[in-house]
MITOR-543843 format. One line per 3 residues: number of its first residue (from 1); their letters; for each residue z, y, x of C-alpha. Coordinates in nm, 4 decimals. Layout:
N
NUM	A	Z:Y:X  ... $
REM end
This chain:
624
1	MFI	2.4048:3.5276:-1.3891  2.1286:3.7870:-1.3426  1.8349:3.8161:-1.5850 $
4	YPK	1.5263:3.9345:-1.3997  1.3902:4.2387:-1.5855  1.0280:4.1188:-1.5959 $
7	TYD	0.9077:3.8611:-1.8485  0.6236:3.6480:-1.7180  0.3331:3.4918:-1.9003 $
10	VIV	0.3332:3.1908:-1.6664  0.6063:3.0623:-1.4337  0.5064:2.8005:-1.1748 $
13	LGA	0.7777:2.5917:-1.0079  0.6705:2.4693:-0.6649  0.4113:2.6084:-0.4242 $
16	GHA	0.2353:2.2970:-0.3054  -0.1302:2.2275:-0.3766  -0.0768:2.1947:-0.7532 $
19	GIE	0.1439:2.5026:-0.7784  -0.0887:2.7279:-0.5809  -0.3975:2.6386:-0.7853 $
22	AAL	-0.1986:2.6777:-1.1086  -0.0575:3.0172:-1.0125  -0.3862:3.1588:-0.8812 $
25	AAA	-0.5775:3.0388:-1.1887  -0.3265:3.1896:-1.4308  -0.3123:3.5196:-1.2407 $
28	RLG	-0.6903:3.5457:-1.2146  -0.7154:3.4892:-1.5887  -0.5036:3.8015:-1.6388 $
31	CQT	-0.1546:3.6551:-1.6825  0.1570:3.7979:-1.5214  0.2516:3.4978:-1.3092 $
34	LLL	0.5551:3.3961:-1.1032  0.5225:3.1389:-0.8244  0.8697:3.0161:-0.7302 $
37	TIN	0.9196:2.8043:-0.4177  1.2200:2.6747:-0.2242  1.0731:2.8062:0.1022 $
40	ADT	0.8055:3.0766:0.1054  0.7070:2.9832:0.4615  0.5987:2.6325:0.3615 $
43	LGQ	0.3725:2.7397:0.0778  0.0694:2.5072:0.0844  0.2334:2.2847:0.3459 $
46	MSC	0.0388:1.9673:0.4222  0.3326:1.7271:0.4281  0.1240:1.4291:0.5335 $
49	NPA	-0.2161:1.4336:0.7051  -0.3601:1.7873:0.7267  -0.6918:1.6740:0.5797 $
52	IGG	-0.8812:1.7512:0.2607  -1.1376:1.5286:0.0922  -1.2430:1.1732:0.1511 $
55	LAK	-1.3650:0.9122:-0.0961  -1.3434:1.0572:-0.4504  -1.0945:1.3172:-0.3260 $
58	GHL	-1.3860:1.5178:-0.1860  -1.5395:1.5094:-0.5337  -1.2198:1.6569:-0.6804 $
61	ARE	-1.2072:1.9325:-0.4190  -1.5675:2.0356:-0.4871  -1.5056:2.0334:-0.8640 $
64	IDA	-1.2067:2.2640:-0.8195  -1.4279:2.4936:-0.6127  -1.7063:2.4862:-0.8738 $
67	LGG	-1.4606:2.5970:-1.1430  -1.3305:2.8869:-0.9336  -1.0341:2.7281:-0.7560 $
70	EIG	-0.9202:2.7865:-0.3993  -0.9020:2.4548:-0.2133  -1.2628:2.4471:-0.0910 $
73	KVT	-1.2588:2.7979:0.0539  -0.9351:2.7605:0.2457  -1.0506:2.4223:0.3783 $
76	DMT	-1.3711:2.5758:0.5138  -1.1777:2.8616:0.6756  -0.9205:2.6368:0.8449 $
79	GLQ	-1.1100:2.3129:0.9077  -1.1093:2.1649:1.2594  -1.3633:1.8929:1.1868 $
82	FRM	-1.5985:1.8178:0.8958  -1.7695:1.4899:0.8071  -1.9690:1.3498:0.5168 $
85	LNT	-1.8509:0.9950:0.4511  -2.0512:0.7011:0.3125  -2.3950:0.8490:0.3862 $
88	RKG	-2.5370:0.4990:0.4414  -2.4723:0.4292:0.0731  -2.5996:0.5970:-0.2429 $
91	PSV	-2.5258:0.9658:-0.3200  -2.2661:0.8867:-0.5879  -2.0189:0.7813:-0.3170 $
94	WAP	-2.0983:1.0429:-0.0508  -1.7783:1.2347:0.0130  -1.6927:1.5375:0.2304 $
97	RAQ	-1.3781:1.5265:0.4440  -1.2234:1.7914:0.6676  -0.9398:1.7765:0.9194 $
100	CDK	-0.7581:2.1104:0.8875  -0.5299:2.3236:1.0990  -0.2075:2.2695:0.9056 $
103	KAY	-0.0418:2.6015:0.9916  -0.3574:2.8062:0.9453  -0.4092:2.6353:0.6082 $
106	QFH	-0.0642:2.7154:0.4718  -0.0486:3.0707:0.6042  -0.3978:3.1468:0.4803 $
109	LKW	-0.2885:3.0373:0.1320  0.0290:3.2454:0.1621  -0.1900:3.5431:0.2529 $
112	ICE	-0.4082:3.4789:-0.0537  -0.1110:3.4509:-0.2909  0.0673:3.7590:-0.1573 $
115	REP	-0.2417:3.9715:-0.2216  -0.3377:3.8306:-0.5609  -0.3005:4.0849:-0.8439 $
118	NLD	-0.0757:3.9635:-1.1301  0.0970:3.7105:-0.9018  0.4565:3.7438:-0.7784 $
121	LKQ	0.5646:3.5044:-0.5014  0.9411:3.4517:-0.4813  1.1701:3.2227:-0.2858 $
124	GQA	1.4284:3.0351:-0.4899  1.5128:2.6905:-0.6233  1.4820:2.6116:-0.9928 $
127	GKL	1.8090:2.4652:-1.1181  1.7378:2.4175:-1.4863  1.4876:2.4884:-1.7613 $
130	LHQ	1.5667:2.7389:-2.0347  1.4506:2.6245:-2.3775  1.5206:2.6720:-2.7457 $
133	DKT	1.3947:2.4807:-3.0499  1.1848:2.2546:-2.8232  1.0044:2.5552:-2.6783 $
136	IQG	1.0338:2.6663:-2.3155  1.1908:3.0075:-2.2520  1.1999:3.0238:-1.8725 $
139	IET	1.4055:2.8898:-1.5816  1.7344:2.9532:-1.4032  1.7654:2.9234:-1.0248 $
142	TLG	2.0523:2.7665:-0.8336  2.1635:3.1237:-0.7500  2.2058:3.1995:-1.1198 $
145	VQY	1.8919:3.4158:-1.1544  1.7091:3.3726:-1.4845  1.3348:3.4281:-1.5039 $
148	HGK	1.2052:3.4374:-1.8581  0.8510:3.3309:-1.9313  0.6166:3.2303:-2.2140 $
151	TVI	0.5031:2.9144:-2.0313  0.6360:2.7104:-1.7381  0.4402:2.4726:-1.5119 $
154	VTT	0.6456:2.2195:-1.3130  0.4774:2.1189:-0.9840  0.7715:1.9895:-0.7817 $
157	GTF	0.5904:1.7293:-0.5674  0.8336:1.4978:-0.3877  1.1287:1.7354:-0.4237 $
160	LRG	1.2875:1.6041:-0.7463  1.5983:1.4274:-0.6119  1.4016:1.3622:-0.2941 $
163	LMH	1.5604:1.1102:-0.0583  1.4139:1.0351:0.2852  1.4583:0.7069:0.4721 $
166	IGF	1.4398:0.6442:0.8481  1.5783:0.2953:0.8872  1.9071:0.2929:0.6988 $
169	NQI	1.9603:0.6644:0.7601  1.9179:0.8593:0.4367  1.8585:1.2342:0.4156 $
172	QGG	1.8333:1.4365:0.0969  1.5142:1.6405:0.0915  1.1591:1.6614:-0.0333 $
175	RLG	1.0234:1.6919:0.3207  1.1868:1.6386:0.6567  1.3834:1.9578:0.7231 $
178	EAA	1.3674:2.0904:0.3629  1.6147:2.0648:0.0768  1.5538:1.8620:-0.2402 $
181	AMT	1.5793:1.9885:-0.5993  1.8829:1.7899:-0.7122  1.9543:1.9310:-1.0605 $
184	LSD	1.6126:1.9871:-1.2209  1.5713:1.6183:-1.3078  1.8768:1.6362:-1.5355 $
187	SLK	1.7270:1.9381:-1.7078  1.4027:1.7495:-1.7703  1.5952:1.4535:-1.9115 $
190	EIG	1.7909:1.6901:-2.1337  1.4735:1.8036:-2.3100  1.3636:1.4426:-2.3600 $
193	MEL	1.1431:1.3571:-2.0596  1.1603:0.9981:-1.9354  1.1675:0.9833:-1.5546 $
196	GRL	1.0894:0.7100:-1.3032  1.1083:0.6729:-0.9272  0.8224:0.6598:-0.6753 $
199	KTG	0.7954:0.6403:-0.2971  0.5533:0.7654:-0.0358  0.5601:0.7901:0.3405 $
202	TPP	0.4168:0.9575:0.6467  0.3454:0.8431:1.0066  0.4999:0.9744:1.3275 $
205	RIL	0.3462:1.2719:1.5098  0.2849:1.2295:1.8808  0.2128:1.4608:2.1745 $
208	KRS	-0.1496:1.5003:2.2838  -0.0874:1.4925:2.6612  0.0918:1.1590:2.6269 $
211	IDF	-0.2182:0.9882:2.4771  -0.4764:0.8125:2.6923  -0.7946:0.9045:2.5051 $
214	TKT	-1.0113:0.7091:2.7508  -0.8982:0.3922:2.5720  -1.0013:0.5241:2.2289 $
217	EVQ	-1.3302:0.5802:2.0485  -1.4386:0.9414:1.9958  -1.5198:1.0412:1.6360 $
220	PGD	-1.7098:1.3736:1.6310  -1.7747:1.5987:1.3331  -2.1097:1.6265:1.1526 $
223	EPV	-2.3676:1.8934:1.2259  -2.4711:2.0873:1.0300  -2.1204:2.1277:0.8900 $
226	PYF	-2.0840:1.9812:0.5378  -1.8751:2.2654:0.3965  -1.6733:2.2297:0.0776 $
229	TYW	-1.7232:2.5614:-0.0986  -2.0336:2.6613:-0.2893  -1.9390:3.0266:-0.2400 $
232	KDD	-1.9579:3.0812:0.1359  -1.9896:3.4580:0.0960  -1.6333:3.4584:-0.0409 $
235	LFH	-1.4660:3.3146:0.2665  -1.2984:3.6446:0.3555  -1.1063:3.6887:0.0295 $
238	VEH	-1.0967:4.0639:0.0890  -1.1276:4.1722:-0.2700  -1.2675:4.0446:-0.5949 $
241	SGA	-1.5839:4.2526:-0.5568  -1.6906:4.0072:-0.2871  -1.7388:4.2825:-0.0269 $
244	LPQ	-1.7046:4.1768:0.3364  -1.5070:4.3743:0.5941  -1.7103:4.6470:0.7642 $
247	DAD	-1.6825:4.4714:1.1001  -1.7804:4.1286:0.9617  -2.0785:3.9583:1.1186 $
250	QDA	-2.3218:3.8908:0.8346  -2.5171:3.6383:1.0427  -2.2618:3.4509:1.2505 $
253	GPY	-2.4545:3.1264:1.2827  -2.3235:2.7877:1.1654  -1.9573:2.8868:1.1339 $
256	PPG	-1.8163:3.1432:0.8875  -1.6868:3.4535:1.0687  -1.3088:3.4376:1.0925 $
259	SIL	-1.2941:3.0610:1.0396  -1.1190:2.8192:1.2747  -1.4547:2.6756:1.3860 $
262	ARI	-1.5805:3.0227:1.4765  -1.2681:3.0777:1.6883  -1.2925:2.7506:1.8789 $
265	QGQ	-1.6754:2.7504:1.8882  -1.7152:2.3946:1.7679  -1.5472:2.1032:1.5983 $
268	MPC	-1.2515:1.9143:1.7427  -1.2951:1.5368:1.7761  -1.0751:1.2739:1.6171 $
271	HIT	-1.0258:0.9361:1.7864  -1.0223:0.5769:1.6632  -0.7740:0.3245:1.8025 $
274	YTT	-0.6058:-0.0013:1.6961  -0.2760:-0.1813:1.6682  -0.2196:-0.4897:1.8861 $
277	DKT	-0.0528:-0.8301:1.8622  0.2553:-0.6654:2.0102  0.2656:-0.4171:1.7192 $
280	AEI	0.2794:-0.7039:1.4708  0.5474:-0.8848:1.6733  0.7705:-0.5753:1.6842 $
283	IRA	0.7377:-0.5189:1.3098  0.8036:-0.8831:1.2123  1.1110:-0.8904:1.4379 $
286	NLD	1.2551:-0.5809:1.2702  1.1736:-0.6255:0.8997  1.5447:-0.6672:0.8273 $
289	KSP	1.5865:-0.3034:0.9365  1.3190:-0.1776:0.6985  1.4601:-0.0046:0.3880 $
292	LYS	1.1369:-0.1046:0.2151  1.1935:-0.4780:0.2681  1.5736:-0.4818:0.2468 $
295	GVI	1.5764:-0.3374:-0.1059  1.7243:0.0005:-0.0132  1.4161:0.1854:-0.1410 $
298	EGV	1.3917:0.1613:-0.5202  1.0729:0.3620:-0.5760  0.7297:0.2026:-0.6006 $
301	GPR	0.5016:0.2921:-0.3104  0.1272:0.3648:-0.3042  -0.0795:0.0459:-0.3211 $
304	YCP	-0.3829:0.2008:-0.1533  -0.2024:0.3743:0.1318  0.0477:0.1097:0.2441 $
307	SIE	0.2945:0.1365:0.5290  0.2158:-0.0444:0.8519  0.4926:-0.2944:0.7625 $
310	DKI	0.3073:-0.3756:0.4398  -0.0203:-0.4239:0.6261  0.1349:-0.6645:0.8771 $
313	VKF	0.3189:-0.8664:0.6094  0.0393:-0.8799:0.3505  -0.2451:-0.9404:0.5950 $
316	PDK	-0.0918:-1.1800:0.8501  -0.4303:-1.3169:0.9623  -0.5694:-0.9795:1.0603 $
319	ERH	-0.5657:-0.9434:1.4385  -0.5523:-0.5632:1.4449  -0.5511:-0.2580:1.2168 $
322	QLF	-0.7650:0.0510:1.2670  -0.5845:0.3816:1.3235  -0.7053:0.7396:1.3622 $
325	LEP	-0.5589:0.9932:1.6050  -0.6188:1.3322:1.4452  -0.5323:1.6854:1.5674 $
328	EGI	-0.3010:1.8978:1.3539  -0.4150:2.2403:1.4737  -0.5512:2.4591:1.7509 $
331	GTD	-0.2069:2.6094:1.8099  -0.0278:2.2773:1.8508  -0.0693:1.9579:2.0520 $
334	EYY	0.0680:1.7383:1.7733  -0.1469:1.4433:1.6723  -0.1264:1.2585:1.3425 $
337	VNG	-0.1387:0.8763:1.3622  -0.3399:0.8076:1.0471  -0.2727:0.4614:0.9008 $
340	FST	0.0680:0.4146:1.0648  0.3251:0.5297:0.8079  0.6610:0.3539:0.8308 $
343	SLP	1.0290:0.3830:0.7428  1.1620:0.1662:1.0272  1.4381:0.3078:1.2548 $
346	FEV	1.3430:0.5513:1.5299  1.4071:0.3048:1.8130  1.1654:0.0592:1.6470 $
349	QFQ	0.9094:0.3336:1.5884  0.9251:0.4154:1.9598  0.8302:0.0563:2.0483 $
352	MVR	0.5648:0.0370:1.7745  0.3872:0.3556:1.8811  0.3771:0.2446:2.2447 $
355	SII	0.2131:-0.0826:2.1397  -0.0945:0.1052:2.0074  -0.4019:0.1107:2.2327 $
358	GCE	-0.4055:0.4409:2.4223  -0.0495:0.5249:2.3209  0.1328:0.3157:2.5813 $
361	LAE	0.3143:0.6267:2.7105  0.3086:0.8286:2.3866  0.5942:1.0652:2.3046 $
364	ILR	0.7037:1.1029:1.9410  0.7523:1.4654:1.8332  0.8444:1.3842:1.4730 $
367	PAY	0.9509:1.0442:1.3416  0.7852:0.8723:1.0489  0.9822:0.8460:0.7253 $
370	AVE	0.9583:0.7340:0.3641  1.0576:0.9607:0.0752  1.1668:0.8617:-0.2755 $
373	YDF	1.1441:1.1083:-0.5624  1.1578:1.1372:-0.9409  0.8440:1.1597:-1.1514 $
376	AFP	0.7795:1.1923:-1.5252  0.5705:0.9229:-1.6916  0.2410:1.1042:-1.7627 $
379	TQL	0.1817:0.9483:-2.1053  0.4367:1.2077:-2.2204  0.1648:1.4725:-2.1757 $
382	YAS	-0.1248:1.5928:-2.3837  -0.4656:1.6078:-2.2140  -0.3982:1.9807:-2.1627 $
385	LET	-0.1028:1.8713:-1.9385  0.1465:2.0254:-2.1819  0.4488:1.8042:-2.2436 $
388	KVC	0.4840:1.6471:-2.5870  0.8610:1.7002:-2.5991  0.8714:2.0733:-2.5230 $
391	RNL	0.6136:2.3312:-2.6268  0.4667:2.5568:-2.3517  0.6009:2.3330:-2.0734 $
394	YHA	0.3318:2.1864:-1.8445  0.3427:1.9330:-1.5593  0.0990:1.9028:-1.2685 $
397	GQI	0.0801:1.7105:-0.9416  0.3070:1.4388:-0.8081  0.5544:1.4836:-1.0921 $
400	NGT	0.2837:1.3116:-1.2997  0.2763:1.0116:-1.0662  -0.0245:1.1013:-0.8532 $
403	SGY	-0.0694:1.0826:-0.4763  -0.2738:1.3279:-0.2717  -0.3391:1.6987:-0.2290 $
406	EEA	-0.6677:1.6922:-0.4203  -0.5297:1.5102:-0.7261  -0.2431:1.7593:-0.7334 $
409	AAQ	-0.4681:2.0637:-0.6949  -0.6989:1.9439:-0.9740  -0.4081:1.9073:-1.2158 $
412	GLM	-0.2621:2.2400:-1.1070  -0.5885:2.4199:-1.1746  -0.6175:2.2760:-1.5267 $
415	AGI	-0.2493:2.3383:-1.6051  -0.2830:2.6999:-1.4893  -0.5963:2.7494:-1.6997 $
418	NAA	-0.4384:2.5970:-2.0097  -0.1059:2.7782:-1.9757  -0.2975:3.1061:-1.9494 $
421	RRV	-0.5064:3.0168:-2.2533  -0.1929:2.9296:-2.4508  -0.0550:3.2767:-2.3763 $
424	RGK	-0.3847:3.4282:-2.4965  -0.3875:3.2147:-2.8116  -0.6947:3.0150:-2.7034 $
427	EPI	-0.7704:2.6429:-2.7238  -0.7105:2.4390:-2.4057  -0.9910:2.3362:-2.1710 $
430	ILK	-1.0088:1.9570:-2.1542  -1.2764:1.8080:-1.9302  -1.4268:1.4810:-2.0506 $
433	RDQ	-1.4791:1.1738:-1.8356  -1.8526:1.2401:-1.8193  -1.7981:1.5985:-1.6991 $
436	GYI	-1.5954:1.5449:-1.3852  -1.3520:1.3405:-1.1813  -1.0912:1.5893:-1.2997 $
439	GVL	-1.1533:1.4619:-1.6519  -1.1254:1.1004:-1.5347  -0.8014:1.1752:-1.3472 $
442	IDD	-0.6230:1.3460:-1.6348  -0.7489:1.1034:-1.8983  -0.6289:0.8063:-1.6908 $
445	LVT	-0.2848:0.9622:-1.6517  -0.2206:1.0669:-2.0110  -0.3861:0.7600:-2.1663 $
448	KGT	-0.3011:0.4695:-1.9355  -0.0047:0.6142:-1.7498  0.1024:0.4878:-1.4085 $
451	TEP	0.3980:0.3089:-1.2543  0.2769:0.3565:-0.8949  0.1329:0.6568:-0.7095 $
454	YRM	-0.2127:0.7136:-0.8651  -0.5004:0.7725:-0.6273  -0.8542:0.8683:-0.7280 $
457	FTS	-1.1447:0.6363:-0.6403  -1.5128:0.6582:-0.7274  -1.4752:0.3197:-0.8991 $
460	RAE	-1.2495:0.4795:-1.1615  -1.5418:0.6843:-1.2960  -1.7833:0.4944:-1.5198 $
463	YRL	-2.0445:0.7720:-1.4856  -2.0147:0.8212:-1.1109  -2.3894:0.8566:-1.0500 $
466	LLR	-2.3746:1.1749:-1.2568  -2.0399:1.2879:-1.1117  -2.1519:1.3396:-0.7529 $
469	QDN	-1.9882:1.5746:-0.5044  -2.3209:1.7528:-0.4468  -2.3709:1.8599:-0.8102 $
472	ADL	-2.0194:1.9709:-0.9055  -2.1413:2.3290:-0.9516  -2.4258:2.2174:-1.1809 $
475	RLS	-2.1694:2.0328:-1.3943  -1.8793:2.2758:-1.4009  -1.9652:2.6305:-1.2924 $
478	EIG	-2.0876:2.7233:-1.6415  -1.7413:2.6298:-1.7704  -1.5638:2.8166:-1.4894 $
481	HEI	-1.7594:3.1330:-1.5654  -1.7230:3.1003:-1.9431  -1.3428:3.0823:-1.9245 $
484	GLL	-1.3313:3.3772:-1.6842  -1.2215:3.2019:-1.3639  -1.5503:3.1931:-1.1727 $
487	PER	-1.6475:3.5522:-1.0819  -1.9784:3.7029:-1.1923  -2.1130:3.7196:-0.8361 $
490	NYR	-2.0635:3.3435:-0.7944  -2.2221:3.2753:-1.1300  -2.5306:3.4740:-1.0317 $
493	QFT	-2.5561:3.2687:-0.7118  -2.5219:2.9480:-0.9159  -2.7901:3.0604:-1.1637 $
496	IKK	-3.0372:3.1313:-0.8831  -2.9823:2.7813:-0.7412  -3.0080:2.6125:-1.0808 $
499	NAI	-3.3326:2.7909:-1.1674  -3.4807:2.7077:-0.8269  -3.4113:2.3367:-0.8846 $
502	LEE	-3.5679:2.3391:-1.2308  -3.8729:2.5329:-1.1129  -3.9338:2.2967:-0.8210 $
505	LTR	-3.8965:1.9869:-1.0391  -4.1511:2.1333:-1.2825  -4.3902:2.2215:-0.9995 $
508	LEK	-4.3739:1.8749:-0.8456  -4.4449:1.7100:-1.1818  -4.7538:1.9273:-1.2311 $
511	TRS	-4.8955:1.9407:-0.8774  -5.1271:1.6529:-0.7861  -5.2043:1.5014:-0.4476 $
514	GSH	-5.4878:1.2532:-0.4836  -5.4209:1.0223:-0.7796  -5.0462:1.1011:-0.7940 $
517	TLA	-4.8262:1.3982:-0.8708  -4.5932:1.5152:-0.5959  -4.3009:1.3984:-0.8103 $
520	QLL	-4.4459:1.0456:-0.8214  -4.4853:1.0462:-0.4441  -4.1242:1.1583:-0.3941 $
523	RRP	-3.9983:0.8765:-0.6178  -4.1082:0.6282:-0.3530  -3.8067:0.5041:-0.1476 $
526	EMS	-3.9731:0.5725:0.1886  -4.0633:0.9330:0.1013  -3.8584:1.2457:0.1603 $
529	YAM	-3.9210:1.5993:0.0412  -4.0193:1.7112:0.3926  -4.2968:1.4474:0.3957 $
532	LPG	-4.4664:1.5818:0.0816  -4.8031:1.7500:0.1426  -4.6938:2.0361:-0.0838 $
535	ANA	-4.3331:2.0767:0.0334  -4.1931:2.4282:-0.0040  -4.0413:2.5182:0.3335 $
538	ALA	-3.8684:2.8242:0.1842  -3.6394:2.6191:-0.0417  -3.2686:2.6102:0.0413 $
541	PEV	-3.1428:2.2690:0.1680  -2.9087:2.2275:-0.1299  -3.2020:2.2797:-0.3695 $
544	VQQ	-3.4120:2.0208:-0.1839  -3.1222:1.7736:-0.2003  -3.0891:1.8087:-0.5778 $
547	VEI	-3.4637:1.7711:-0.6294  -3.4751:1.4524:-0.4191  -3.1765:1.2930:-0.5940 $
550	ALK	-3.3029:1.3871:-0.9415  -3.6400:1.2202:-0.8816  -3.5391:0.9191:-0.6704 $
553	YEG	-3.2562:0.8147:-0.9038  -3.4221:0.9290:-1.2263  -3.4080:0.5916:-1.4019 $
556	YIE	-3.0415:0.5309:-1.3215  -2.9456:0.8852:-1.4202  -3.1263:0.8553:-1.7542 $
559	RQE	-2.9499:0.5252:-1.8220  -2.6080:0.6819:-1.7676  -2.7025:0.9814:-1.9824 $
562	DEI	-2.7994:0.7395:-2.2609  -2.4601:0.5693:-2.2277  -2.2861:0.9044:-2.2618 $
565	VKF	-2.4807:0.9825:-2.5807  -2.3944:0.6358:-2.7137  -2.0198:0.6897:-2.6686 $
568	RYL	-2.0173:1.0626:-2.7485  -1.9226:0.9936:-3.1103  -1.5944:0.8365:-3.0076 $
571	EDN	-1.5206:1.1068:-2.7477  -1.5904:1.3937:-2.9871  -1.4191:1.2462:-3.2944 $
574	QIP	-1.0781:1.4130:-3.3063  -0.7766:1.2264:-3.4427  -0.5741:1.4658:-3.6622 $
577	DWL	-0.2136:1.5351:-3.5649  -0.0902:1.4351:-3.9084  -0.2189:1.0760:-3.8876 $
580	DYS	0.0687:0.8285:-3.9370  -0.0156:0.4987:-3.7667  0.2642:0.3203:-3.9531 $
583	QIR	0.0627:0.3621:-4.2723  -0.2384:0.1675:-4.1395  -0.1313:-0.1759:-4.2651 $
586	SLR	-0.3818:-0.3986:-4.0846  -0.3125:-0.2402:-3.7462  -0.1572:-0.4827:-3.4981 $
589	TEA	0.2033:-0.4081:-3.4002  0.1245:-0.3566:-3.0308  -0.1578:-0.1156:-3.1110 $
592	RVK	0.0583:0.0747:-3.3612  0.3390:0.1203:-3.1062  0.1001:0.2316:-2.8297 $
595	LQK	-0.0916:0.4726:-3.0540  0.2278:0.6209:-3.1933  0.3671:0.6754:-2.8431 $
598	IRP	0.0594:0.8218:-2.6730  -0.0852:1.0060:-2.9777  -0.4474:1.0071:-2.8487 $
601	GTL	-0.6509:1.3167:-2.9210  -0.9803:1.1363:-2.9853  -1.1085:0.7930:-3.0816 $
604	GQA	-1.2496:0.7659:-2.7303  -0.9071:0.8154:-2.5778  -0.7585:0.5654:-2.8234 $
607	SRI	-1.0141:0.3040:-2.7123  -0.8907:0.3307:-2.3516  -0.5232:0.2641:-2.4275 $
610	SGV	-0.4094:-0.0708:-2.2908  -0.3328:-0.2996:-2.5834  -0.5595:-0.1193:-2.8320 $
613	SPA	-0.8659:-0.3285:-2.9234  -1.2066:-0.2148:-3.0623  -1.0972:-0.3586:-3.3996 $
616	DVN	-0.7881:-0.1347:-3.3909  -1.0035:0.1693:-3.3196  -1.2312:0.0781:-3.6107 $
619	LVM	-0.9300:0.0591:-3.8418  -0.8157:0.4049:-3.7293  -1.1682:0.5398:-3.7839 $
622	IWM	-1.1860:0.3923:-4.1350  -0.8398:0.5280:-4.2199  -0.9426:0.8752:-4.1017 $
REM end
């Protein structure tokens, strides 16, 4: 055994999307931080589709960016194609999505982490947790190296006793070609964590030159590019002063200098294709070889991202299923078959792929597979993401039962912030449901729990008209700056934008055109800001967008704000730690058991626990 001579403030286990955000946040808040990963070359690896954003996930990514996180910047630097989804609907469900260069993405993040002050990146596998008196002390690697730390954040993704399935072939690992963490689960159980088993999967990758794109539908990117980050001047990450390299082009046109789009001079297209009757026939004839349908796989899979076997079985009347052929990088000819995950044997996959329109001669570079892994039931966490069974131990990402890079990154950011604040003796930052999708995500996990991979949707947010992807900075950048994560230069940029919006709204309300104010004219559905007789051509597009949304949806926004005020009492009313639910005699047994187990922090959280009625909440309020 070797005890590393440096004691860390924060130790992060795992360098996926949760681990990276956690480590960078903690380090940038002044904590001596260790980021420990099984393989330093796969830091930030996009195990499934190399894409960021999408419905609700784009909201999460922009919220992370608004708080001072990293995901938006690295997406903009390594994106191959950018689109804004759902633009035919209302602004609450608009969502940015980017197809990224998977290798550029992970190596850019590695570059960021290696140069971050206060952050040490080390390769090693955590074997067990070190703890005493229900307080974390550090970790020990499988090589017998002990790293001592004041806090530990576990972000192990699919690596906890990871087991991959290709037909009836089983391979231990968290990703194809990478080892699993086989002993850490026992260490978590030892300290009192209850674990379950989940499953996810990924499609095959095929070779570009073996695809007949003439049979597919081209899907181009949007122009102008709907970037993720609010802080485009920061895309170089040279130093915290925000200075650009001396040879940087300050006016490089639509693409940030040094970005993937600047290198390839344009966006790469994706392509839409479909399964056929033959695809369904092949799958139905081989269901007995599927570990999913033969009972070999024990873990529960994602309901909203089913395997192609699930789609064929559960929707037998559907003639075909839409698929997307998406590039994985400018330095590779691998294509991702989005919507075609499976765990069937390789010989069946070969037939299935060649039954897809345009893929009749396709060559598989990497087979599809399913992976099972351990997770910890998230109701064992406080809203700060600290575990209830062990002080100073935090969980973030797929270990909490979530699915997706963005959900993981959001949890990682908050866990990193709160671990750093614990070290500094400060209260945790807990976002409410009316402040962000991050608040909705974490509250759902710690209050309701999950028994299947949790995925964020706009429908999960009751205040989604206020929680739009376009106004994440207006909602959260004040918080990011106040806690010290969002740099001063970004905050100044945010303040300029915020003031410009307020000034223009005031001007439009006061300026008259005929018998109406300009604000009244803009409230008409057929009007746009550019059509106003007094439109200010000098305003930035993002300012114009906020002004239009604020005026056109004014009534709906005010209604949701009134709802927030109405329920604020419950959300702000803290339940003291000392409250003993067994002493509340009239409380129903089910409610007492649930409240005692979850230990909600507020009356609002208590009201969202399954099995706890409004009458139960009233009893708790009276008792308090």
